[in-house]
N, C-alpha and C positions, 0 to 999 in steps of 0.2 A: 578602511580600505577604499581605494578609489574605484569608480565605476568601471566595469569591464565592458569592452565593446564587443560587437558581434564578431569582428575580425579576430580579436584576441581569443574569444571563445572557440571559434572554428580552428584556430591555430592550436589551441590547447587540446581539442578533441583529436586532431591529427597527431599531435605529439604523444598523446596517450597510446594511440594505436602503434606508434613506433616503439614505445617503451615497454608495453605489456609483454612482448616476447623476451625481453631482456631481464625482467624482474620476476622472480619466482618465490616460492615459500622459503627457500633456503637463502635467499639474498639478504645480506645484512641490512638493517635499517639505515645505516650510515653510508651505504653504497651510493655513489653518485647518481646512478639511474633510479634507484629507489627514492631518493630524496626528490629528484626532479619529478618523478611520477606522482608523488604526494602533492607537490606544489601545483602542478598543472591540474590534478584532480580537484584540488580546492578551488581553482579558478572555474572549472566546469560546474562544480556544485553550486558555487555562489551565483553564477550567471543563470543556471537553471532554476534556482529557488526564486529569483527575481522575475524571470521571463516565462517560466513554465511551472507555476505553482500547482501542486497536487492537492486538490480539495479532499476533505474527509468524505468517505462514502456515506450515502444516506442509509437509513435503516433498511429500506427496500432493496438497495443495491447489496448490502451485506447479506440479507436473507437469500437473495437470488444467487449470489456467489457461493455461499456455503451450502445451499441446497444442491447446487450443481456438483460441488466438490464431494458431497456425501452421496450423490446419486439418488436423492430422495425426491418424491413428488410433493406438491403442496398438500395433497390429501394425506399422505403419510405423516408429514410434519404436523398437520392439524391433529391427527389422532395421537401422536406422541406427546404433544403439549396440552391436549385437552381443550382445544378450541375448534370452532367450525371451519371448514375449508373456505367459506366466504370471508371469515375473519382474516385468514392468512392472505387471501386476495386483497383485502383492504390494506393490510400492512405492505404488501408488495406493490400496490399501486400508489401508495403514499396517502390514501384517503384517511387513514388513522394510524396512530402510534400505539405500540403495545404497552400494556401496563407494566409496572415494575416486575410483578409476578410472572407475566408472560415473557418479558425480556429475559428474566433469569432462566426460564425454561428454554428459550431460544438459544441462549448461550450454552446451556448444558447439552442440549440435543444436537446442535449444529457445530459445537466447539468454536463458537465465536468468542473472541476475547471480550470480556465485559467492557473494557475501556473503549474498544472500537464501537460497540453498540451504543454506549453512552456518549460517544463523541468527545472523549477526553484524551 
């Protein structure tokens, strides 16, 4: 595939906005607007992967995100997984990485997908 320019990307974004109201759940996949929406969406995805890559979150970012999602404090998390609050602080600041046993507990308690915590 040839390189997509910024102008082409912006055109595709605008075209998506035009097409979204015309394509719904009931629209057949071979509908002209549905096909065009798929094609311009692919252009946007390709451009964004190259120019706006999303890095995998760090262990500390994952813990922070899922703690907030669960409405838990660091102290509550420490009690749940059997480590000291200062240890949780170390994980959250990036000063240390959890052991495999602690990582397993973090996944269980915070509902973090193991693949996300392991970075795969």
